[in-house]
N, C-alpha and C positions, 0 to 999 in steps of 0.2 A: 101826486106822481100825473103827468098827464099821458092816458094811452093813447092819444093820439099821435103817429110817428112822421112826422116829416123830415126826410132827408136833410132841407136846405138849414136845417139847427145845424146838422154834423158838416155842411161845404164849409172848403176853404174860404176866409172872406174874398180873397184876392181871386176868387172863381166866380163870384155870385152874379158879376153883369158880360161875363165872359158872352159871348154869340158864339154857338157851335158853328165849326166851317159847316154849311150849306151848298153842296152840288146839285142842281137842276134835274132829272131825270125824265126824260120821255121819250118813250119806247117808236114812236112813230115821226119824226121827221129828221133833219139834215143837221146830223152833229159841226156845227162851227167854235166851238167852245172849249175845248178844253188842248187844244195845241196837238190833238196827235195824229197819229203817218195815217193819210186818210185812206190810203192804199188797201187791197187784201194781203195777206199773209200770205208767201210765196209757199206753192203747193207743194212743189217737191222739200221746200226746207221743214216744213210740218208734218209729211211723211218720216222725214230723218226724229223729230223728234218724235212718234210717235213708236217708232220702231225704238229707240233709245228706254223710252218710257217700259217698251217689253221687257226688258230686261230688271226691270227693277221695281222695289219690292215697297208696297202703299202701308206694310201694315209695319213698316221701319220708320222708326226718326231722320230726318234728310242728316246731310252732314252736317255740322254744325260751323262747320268753317269753311264750307263751301269750297275745297280743297282747288277740283278741278275751278270750277267756273274761275275763281282766283287766277289759276294760272294762266288761262287762257286771257284775261284781262289784259295780264300783266305784257305777254305777245303785244295787244292792241295798245297797253298805252306808255309802253316802257317801264312802268312802273313794278318793280321785284311784288310776286305776291305778297312778304312780309308790309308792303308799305298798301295793302287793299281791302278796303272790308264791304262785304256785301249786306243789304238791307232789306228788308219788304217796300218799295221805294224810299224815293229821299227823304218823303214824309219821317218815316220811321228814322233816317239816319239825324236829319236835323233834329229830333225829340233827342235822340241820343246823344247830339252835342251838347246840348243846352241841357241835359241832365249832370253831366260829364264837368262841365265849366262855366255852365252860368246860373246855378239855383243860387240866389241870395246875391246875384251881382248882376251889373249891368251887358248889354251889349249896341254894337250900333247895328245899325240898318238904315238905306237911301233911298227914302221914301221918293213917289210910288216905285215898291217892287212885290216880291209875291209875297203875298200874305203870311202865307206859313211859317214864316220868322217870327212875326208878331204874337202869330198864336200859339207857337211850340214855346215860345218865349216865358208866354201867361202861363203855360201850362207846367212850365219846370219852376216857376216861380221866381224870373230873371226878371229884370226892369228893363226898358224899352229905351234908346237915345234915341231920335231921328232927327238925320240931319238931310233934312230934302234936298233934291236934287236943283239943278238951275231950272232954267225957263228951257232951254234946248233941251233935259233928261239927262245931261251928263250930268257926274257926280260931284259936289261940292267938296276937291279933294282936300283942298286946306282944311274945309270942316270935317271932315269925317278926319283928318289927324288930328287938328283936335281934341274931339270928341275922344277917342281912342285912347289918346294921352292920360286919361284919367282912372283914377287908382283903380278904384273898383270896376271897367272895363275887361271883360274876359274875352269878349266875341268881338269881334266886326264882320259882316255880311254885306258883299260885293252878289248879284248876279247879273253874268255878263255871258249873251246877248240877257237884259234885263226884262225881267215880264211885269208889267205890260205891255210894257214902252218900245222893245224889242232892240236899242240900240248896243251898241258894245263899250266896255272900259279899254281903256290902250293898254296893252301891258305894264308899259313903262311906268303907267298912271297907279296901278295895284301895286307896285313891285316900292314904289317909293311910300304908299301905306305902310305895307308890310313890314318895310326894315325901320319903318320911324314908330312902331307900337311894338310893346311888350306881348297885346293881345293875339287868339289866336283868329287871322283872317281868312274868312270863310269863303271861299270865291266859287259860285256857284255854276256852273259850264252846263246844266242840264240840255240848253240850246247848244252846246256846242258845235254840233255837228256842220251846222247849217250857217256858220259863221263867226266870225272874231279869232281873235289869237291866244292859243289855249297858256293858261298859266302853270300847266304841266312843269317844264324847261326849270322851274323857281324853285319847283320842290329839292331839290339836292342843295340847292345855298340857305334856305328855309326856313328849319324847323316850326316855325307858327303859323305854317302853312297848311290848309284843307281846302279838296277839290274835289265838289258834288259832281256825280255824272248819273245819267239814268237811263236806262232802258225802252222809257215808256214814250219818247216823242221822234226819235230818229228810227227808232228801232223795231217799232210796232207794238211794242208789247206791254202796252197800258193797262190791260188787263191782267195780265198776272203780279204787276207790282213788284221789280226790281231796279232797284240802284245800288251802284257802290259809291265809296271816296277811297280818296289815295291823298297820303298823309306819310309821315315819320313812325317808323316803328314805335315811339316815345307815345306817338298819339294814340296809335292803333289801340296797343297796351293798354290805353286809357280808358279808350272807349268800351273796349268791352268786359269794363268793368261792370257797365251797364247794360251791354246789348241782352235780348232776348238765346238765349240757351240756341233756339232752333226756327231763326226769323225765318228762313228762307226756305220756300216746299219742296220739296221733291221734283214737283215739276217745273215752277217757277226755276229752279235752279237749272236743269236739263234743258228748259227750249230759251236761257241766254245764252249756256256754252255751243249750242247746235247753233245761236244768232250767229255768234264768236267766229267762229268756223267757216261760214258761209256771209262771210260780210260784202261781197259782190255785188250781192242781190239787194242790198240793202242801199249799198253804195248808189244803184243804178234810180232806185227811188225817190233819194237824196237830193240828185241832182234832176231827177224830173219837178220831186218839191220847187226846188230854187227857180228853173226855170219858170214855172207854173207863179212863182212868188211877184217874180217881178213885171211879167205881165199881169198877174191881177191887181199888182202896184198902180200899174198904170190906168188901169179902166176904174178901179176905184177912186183913182185922184180927179178923175174927167168926171165923174158926179158933180151936177151940181150944188154946192155948198157942203160942200166935203171936204176935208181937209183928212190927206192920210200924211201918216210920221214913218220915215226911211227907217227900213229895219232891215236887221244881218237874222234873224229866226225865221221861225216858220206859220209866222203869225202877225199880221197888221194891227197897229192900233189906230182909228181913226173917229173925228171932230163931226158933229152935223148941226144943222141951226137948230134940232130939238134937243128935249128933254132926253137923256140915254136910256128912261124906262120908257118909253112912248116910242121911241127906234126899237126895240127890244122885241116889247110886248105887239108892236105891228109884226114883225120880223116873223115871232112866234106864231101868230095865229097862223102865217102865210109858209107853215112848216119849215124854219127855221130857225136853229138855237145859236146862241153868238155868247159872247159875256160882257157886261155892261160894269166898267170902272169907272166910274161916275163916283169924282172925290174930290177934294180940293184944288189939284193939281190938273186934274182929268176933269172940269166940265164939259160936258155934255159929250164924253169920249165912252166908245167899246172896243171887244176887241176880237175881231176875225180871223181864226183859221186859215191857212193856206188848203184848200181843199182840195179835189179833181177839179179838172178844167171844167165839167160837167155843174158839179156844185157852186163853183163862183162864178160860174155862169148867170145859173142860178140867184145867186146871194145878189146880184149887181139889181138885176129884174126888182127884184123885191124890193131889195132895199129903195130901188128907184120911182118904184110903186110906194114906199111911205112917205117919202118926202115931196112929192109929186101931190098926195090925197093931202097932206097936211096943209100945205102951200092954197090948195082950194080951199080951206079953212072948211 
């Protein structure tokens, strides 16, 4: 018997080549990489959260069904609490969807898109079918419909506004796909507060629709990991079979509920981000050699004459962190979050510096 234990001998074969998700963390840089809300959390709302927490017990488990939060989300979305499920970020909800419906089956994505669909699919033992987007980053609707017609396809993922390209999928196009397939169509509206038409009105007509939402972007709770999904009660009941019983902690539930009760402060920040996004887009487009792509999210995809890694490293050395999205359809492309006016101004200066220095050889 071999006395040297190697866990790789026990690892699932389909996970041996999987590269773990890695989000670099640097303590002293300007973060423009994760599409977070760049503005400080409203002080008054933070005080409200602390007041609420003072009445709660940390030695007790949280409400496993997050009833109070779901009631507030029902008021915001117009969907009844029975059609809402909350999670420890959208990532957990995506994994729950995959574990419930995808294991041993196939699912459709439209690359380039959010990487977690593919990653969580592999974790759940599902097989990916990629229908690449068109040159203008619109989805290939006919291709998606054809792929979704396959008998082994259980899930279709559509991100709108799409990460990392920033463009939206028209609601009638999404509806046509939902109507044409027996698979579940998951519409990820993580950036929905910034642009595009929500598919919430379609929920009453199509029982095979799931909508993903998050508090991490527009509502500034990225650090607390709060996501939610909207679906038919039948789908919710299925998903509860794999949901961890106490998946969302007391603090996160309370903070998200208080945010929902004070949405106006965040709505003002959203409008500020949108105004800054338009200005930022014009300035980025004016940088020589840069191609910025139109966006309806709180980030901008852009291409430079240099390899993406060279630009990424050059900016990191200058104290700015963004996301390289280099790939088959995104040659020399990076994604930058819309930050504060000061952060964006500094980014334009440092990017110009990187490109100028490279041109001098």
